[in-house]
C-alpha positions as CSV (number, residue, x, y, z in Angstrom):
1,M,112.5,100.1,102.7
2,K,114.8,98.4,104.6
3,K,115.4,98.0,108.3
4,L,116.3,95.2,110.6
5,L,115.5,93.1,113.6
6,L,115.0,90.3,116.3
7,A,115.2,88.5,119.8
8,L,118.3,87.4,121.8
9,T,119.4,83.9,122.9
10,T,121.5,80.9,122.2
11,F,123.7,81.9,119.3
12,A,125.3,84.5,121.5
13,V,127.2,81.6,123.0
14,L,128.6,80.7,119.6
15,A,129.0,84.1,117.8
16,T,129.6,87.6,119.1
17,G,126.9,90.0,118.0
18,C,124.2,87.6,117.2
19,S,121.0,86.5,119.0
20,T,118.1,84.2,118.4
21,G,114.4,84.1,118.6
22,T,112.2,81.1,119.2
23,S,111.5,78.3,116.8
24,A,108.0,77.3,115.9
25,P,107.2,73.9,117.6
26,A,105.9,71.2,115.4
27,D,103.9,69.4,118.1
28,Q,101.2,72.1,118.3
29,P,98.0,71.9,116.2
30,G,99.0,72.5,112.6
31,G,102.7,72.1,113.5
32,Q,103.1,68.9,111.6
33,A,102.5,69.0,107.8
34,A,100.6,66.3,106.1
35,G,102.9,63.5,105.1
36,Q,105.7,64.7,107.4
37,E,105.0,62.4,110.3
38,G,108.2,60.5,111.2
39,A,110.3,62.5,108.8
40,A,113.1,64.7,110.1
41,K,112.0,68.3,110.4
42,K,113.6,70.8,108.1
43,R,115.8,73.2,110.0
44,I,115.7,76.8,108.7
45,A,117.7,79.8,110.0
46,L,116.3,83.3,109.3
47,I,119.1,85.9,109.7
48,L,117.9,89.5,109.9
49,P,120.3,92.3,109.4
50,E,119.2,94.4,112.3
51,K,117.0,94.1,115.4
52,I,113.3,93.5,115.3
53,G,111.2,96.4,116.4
54,V,113.0,99.1,114.4
55,N,111.1,98.4,111.2
56,P,107.9,96.3,110.8
57,F,109.3,95.1,107.4
58,F,111.5,92.6,109.3
59,Q,108.9,91.7,111.9
60,Q,106.5,90.6,109.2
61,M,109.2,88.4,107.8
62,D,109.8,86.7,111.1
63,E,106.1,86.2,111.6
64,G,105.7,84.7,108.1
65,A,108.5,82.3,108.5
66,K,107.3,81.1,111.9
67,K,103.8,80.7,110.6
68,A,105.0,78.4,107.8
69,A,107.1,76.5,110.3
70,Q,104.2,75.8,112.6
71,E,101.9,74.8,109.8
72,L,104.4,72.7,107.9
73,G,106.3,71.0,110.7
74,A,109.6,72.8,110.2
75,E,111.9,74.4,112.7
76,V,112.7,78.1,112.2
77,K,115.3,79.9,114.2
78,T,115.4,83.7,113.8
79,I,118.8,85.3,114.4
80,E,119.1,89.0,115.0
81,S,122.3,90.9,113.9
82,T,123.4,93.7,116.1
83,D,125.4,95.4,113.4
84,H,126.4,94.9,109.7
85,G,129.6,93.1,110.8
86,A,127.5,90.5,112.6
87,I,125.5,89.5,109.5
88,E,128.4,87.4,108.0
89,E,129.2,86.0,111.4
90,N,125.6,84.9,111.8
91,L,125.5,83.3,108.4
92,R,128.7,81.3,109.2
93,V,127.2,80.2,112.5
94,A,124.1,78.9,110.7
95,V,126.3,77.0,108.3
96,A,128.3,75.5,111.2
97,E,125.0,74.5,112.9
98,N,124.0,72.6,109.7
99,Y,120.7,74.4,109.0
100,D,119.1,73.0,105.8
101,L,118.1,76.5,104.5
102,I,119.5,79.8,105.5
103,I,117.4,82.9,104.7
104,T,118.5,86.5,105.1
105,S,117.2,89.9,103.8
106,S,118.0,93.2,102.1
107,F,120.9,94.7,100.3
108,T,122.8,95.2,103.5
109,S,123.3,91.4,103.6
110,E,124.3,91.0,100.0
111,D,128.1,91.0,100.4
112,A,128.1,88.7,103.4
113,L,125.8,86.2,101.6
114,K,127.9,86.3,98.5
115,K,131.0,85.3,100.5
116,V,129.3,82.6,102.6
117,A,127.2,81.1,99.8
118,T,130.2,80.9,97.4
119,E,132.3,79.1,100.1
120,N,129.4,76.7,100.7
121,P,128.1,75.7,97.3
122,D,126.3,72.6,98.7
123,R,124.1,74.7,101.0
124,N,120.8,76.3,100.2
125,F,120.3,80.0,100.8
126,A,117.6,82.6,100.1
127,I,117.6,86.4,100.3
128,I,114.5,88.5,100.5
129,D,114.2,92.0,98.9
130,T,117.3,91.9,96.7
131,V,119.2,89.7,94.3
132,V,122.3,87.6,94.8
133,D,123.1,85.8,91.5
134,L,124.6,82.5,92.7
135,P,123.5,78.9,91.8
136,N,122.6,78.1,95.4
137,V,120.7,81.2,96.2
138,R,117.0,82.0,95.8
139,S,116.4,85.7,95.5
140,V,112.9,86.9,96.4
141,T,112.1,90.4,95.1
142,F,109.1,92.7,94.9
143,R,107.8,94.9,92.1
144,E,107.5,97.9,94.5
145,Q,107.2,100.2,91.5
146,E,103.7,98.9,90.8
147,A,102.4,99.9,94.3
148,A,104.3,103.2,94.1
149,Y,102.6,103.9,90.8
150,L,99.2,103.4,92.5
151,V,100.1,105.8,95.3
152,G,101.3,108.4,92.8
153,A,98.1,108.0,90.8
154,A,96.1,108.6,93.9
155,A,98.2,111.6,94.8
156,G,97.7,113.1,91.4
157,L,93.9,112.7,91.6
158,A,93.7,114.0,95.2
159,T,96.1,117.0,95.3
160,K,94.4,120.4,95.4
161,T,97.6,122.4,94.9
162,N,99.1,120.4,92.1
163,K,102.3,120.2,94.2
164,V,103.3,116.8,95.6
165,G,106.4,115.9,97.5
166,M,108.4,112.8,98.3
167,V,111.0,112.3,101.0
168,V,113.3,109.4,100.2
169,A,116.0,107.7,102.3
170,L,118.9,107.7,99.7
171,D,119.5,108.5,96.1
172,I,120.5,105.0,95.1
173,P,119.3,102.7,92.3
174,Q,117.4,100.4,94.6
175,L,115.1,103.2,95.6
176,K,114.2,104.3,92.1
177,K,111.5,101.7,92.1
178,W,109.7,104.1,94.6
179,T,110.6,107.4,93.1
180,V,110.2,106.5,89.4
181,G,107.0,104.4,90.0
182,F,105.4,107.2,92.1
183,G,106.4,109.8,89.6
184,E,104.9,107.8,86.7
185,G,101.7,107.3,88.5
186,L,101.4,110.9,89.4
187,K,102.0,112.0,85.8
188,A,99.5,109.5,84.5
189,T,96.6,111.0,86.4
190,N,97.7,114.6,86.7
191,P,100.2,115.8,84.1
192,K,100.1,119.3,85.6
193,A,101.3,118.2,89.0
194,E,104.8,119.2,90.2
195,L,106.8,116.5,92.0
196,M,109.4,117.6,94.6
197,V,111.9,114.9,95.7
198,N,114.4,115.3,98.5
199,Y,116.8,112.7,99.9
200,V,117.5,112.2,103.6
201,G,120.9,110.5,103.2
202,S,120.0,107.8,105.7
203,F,117.3,105.2,106.5
204,T,117.3,106.2,110.2
205,D,117.1,110.0,110.4
206,P,113.5,111.2,111.3
207,A,114.8,114.7,112.2
208,K,116.3,115.3,108.7
209,A,113.2,113.7,107.0
210,K,110.9,116.0,109.0
211,E,113.0,119.0,107.9
212,L,112.7,118.1,104.3
213,A,109.0,117.5,104.5
214,L,108.5,120.9,106.1
215,L,110.5,122.4,103.3
216,Q,108.2,120.8,100.7
217,A,105.1,121.8,102.6
218,S,106.4,125.4,102.6
219,K,106.5,125.2,98.8
220,G,102.9,124.2,98.6
221,A,102.9,120.4,98.6
222,D,99.6,119.1,100.1
223,F,100.6,115.5,99.8
224,I,104.1,114.2,100.7
225,N,104.9,110.6,100.3
226,G,107.3,109.1,102.9
227,A,109.9,106.6,101.5
228,A,112.6,107.1,104.1
229,A,112.2,104.0,106.3
230,V,112.5,105.1,110.0
231,G,112.7,108.7,108.6
232,D,109.0,108.4,107.7
233,L,108.2,109.1,111.4
234,G,109.6,112.6,110.9
235,V,107.4,113.0,107.8
236,F,104.4,112.0,109.9
237,E,105.3,114.5,112.6
238,A,105.6,117.3,110.0
239,A,102.2,116.3,108.5
240,K,100.5,116.6,111.9
241,E,102.1,120.0,112.6
242,K,101.5,121.6,109.2
243,G,98.3,119.8,108.2
244,F,99.4,118.2,104.9
245,F,98.7,114.6,103.9
246,T,101.2,111.8,103.7
247,A,101.6,108.0,103.1
248,G,103.6,105.3,104.8
249,Q,105.4,102.2,103.7
250,D,105.5,98.4,104.1
251,V,102.6,98.0,106.6
252,D,99.4,100.0,107.2
253,R,100.6,103.3,108.8
254,T,97.2,105.0,108.6
255,T,96.4,103.8,112.1
256,I,99.1,106.1,113.5
257,D,97.4,109.3,112.5
258,P,94.4,108.8,110.2
259,E,93.8,112.5,109.8
260,H,97.1,113.0,108.0
261,I,98.5,109.5,107.0
262,V,95.9,108.7,104.3
263,L,97.6,105.8,102.4
264,S,100.2,103.2,102.9
265,Q,102.2,101.3,100.3
266,L,102.3,97.7,101.4
267,K,104.9,95.0,101.0
268,G,104.2,91.4,101.9
269,T,107.5,90.3,103.4
270,D,105.5,87.9,105.6
271,A,104.1,86.2,102.5
272,A,107.6,86.1,100.9
273,A,109.1,84.4,104.0
274,Y,106.1,82.0,104.3
275,E,106.4,80.9,100.6
276,T,110.2,80.5,100.8
277,V,109.9,78.2,103.8
278,K,106.9,76.4,102.2
279,T,108.6,75.7,98.9
280,F,111.7,74.3,100.8
281,V,109.7,72.0,103.1
282,E,107.6,70.8,100.1
283,G,110.6,70.1,97.9
284,T,109.9,72.7,95.2
285,F,112.5,75.2,96.3
286,K,114.8,76.3,93.4
287,P,117.5,78.9,93.1
288,G,117.0,82.0,90.9
289,V,114.9,85.1,91.1
290,V,111.2,85.2,92.2
291,A,109.2,88.5,91.9
292,Y,106.0,89.4,93.8
293,G,103.9,92.3,92.4
294,L,100.3,93.4,92.4
295,K,99.2,90.3,90.6
296,E,100.7,88.0,93.3
297,K,99.5,90.4,96.0
298,G,103.1,90.8,97.1
299,V,102.7,94.6,97.1
300,G,99.6,96.8,97.4
301,V,98.0,99.9,98.7
302,T,95.6,100.4,101.5
303,Y,91.9,100.9,100.4
304,V,92.9,99.9,96.8
305,T,94.2,96.4,97.1
306,H,93.9,95.8,100.9
307,E,91.3,96.7,103.5
308,S,92.3,99.0,106.4
309,K,91.0,99.3,109.9
310,T,91.1,103.1,109.5
311,P,88.2,104.8,107.7
312,L,89.1,106.3,104.4
313,N,90.2,110.0,104.7
314,A,88.2,112.5,102.7
315,F,91.3,113.9,101.1
316,I,91.5,110.7,99.1
317,G,87.8,109.8,99.0
318,Q,86.0,106.9,97.4
319,E,86.0,108.3,93.9
320,V,89.8,108.4,93.9
321,V,90.0,104.9,95.3
322,D,87.7,103.6,92.6
323,K,89.8,105.2,89.8
324,V,93.0,103.8,91.3
325,K,91.4,100.3,91.6
326,A,90.7,100.4,87.9
327,I,94.4,101.3,87.3
328,N,95.4,98.4,89.5
329,D,93.2,96.0,87.5
330,E,94.9,97.2,84.3
331,I,98.4,96.6,85.8
332,V,97.4,93.1,86.9
333,A,95.9,92.3,83.5
334,G,99.0,93.6,81.8
335,T,97.2,96.3,79.8
336,R,99.0,99.1,81.7
337,K,102.8,98.8,82.0
338,V,104.8,100.2,84.9
339,P,108.5,100.8,84.2
340,D,110.7,98.1,85.8
341,Q,114.2,99.1,84.5
342,F,115.8,101.9,86.4
């Protein structure tokens, strides 16, 4: 799910509509990687397509990149874009500032990156959460369908009404990883369950998402999966008002309302950013596509693959968790296949 982020400063002088966060200092403990003493620090720009604080998806990315910078003796500057038009501008500023690696994220940055990377074939670029097929770009993707399958499997086992809903941001190919994966998992554990899917038409419309969740609840859905980015907040509100159960995305959302938000589908954007910086600093960075799934712990589900600070809700229960853990093990081992072509 895609949203966007970060903190304002020096690039505003150079480019309208961009702002910067702080770089990780290399003179703190752990800030100089072994063997890097005396070597010029690698300079890395992380360009986010929106402001930090809207979606934790991007905040995790910022944290992962800065953690790698501190541990490995690199310099990371995070640049926040105030609108879609600023993404290309910020990429060009980073090129002009001679950053060694320029990282951006999500499909909203694709067109801008294609332009700038094509015009600068001697520069190294990376993009997280989508694919740009160019010889100087590393594309870091996630097999979200695997985690969605686990959430669907849990919903199929837990539902009491055999009616399950899903509120999704947009009806676009990129989001079929969520809808198809969830539907396949639901069908695998409960062939009798009915799945209702409605699309918000936006990543940032909680009011519309709430309206659709209430509609699904009125039709008997006792579990409604949120996959609408900021719109999930509307699904959570509806769950609290009407008493159905729901799940969040990207980070552990169960802490918001553990009585109703009973699962979260996790995405390790922090790990993706960390590994991208790490490979570059260590000299193993290569263009091409890299994918993170359940096996690599790039995606997951609370209680199943990752611990949670929130106690497990009785609607899910330990018996369901144990069964879904077994399904996870099968996917990791390759004995259970989750569709990856949509």
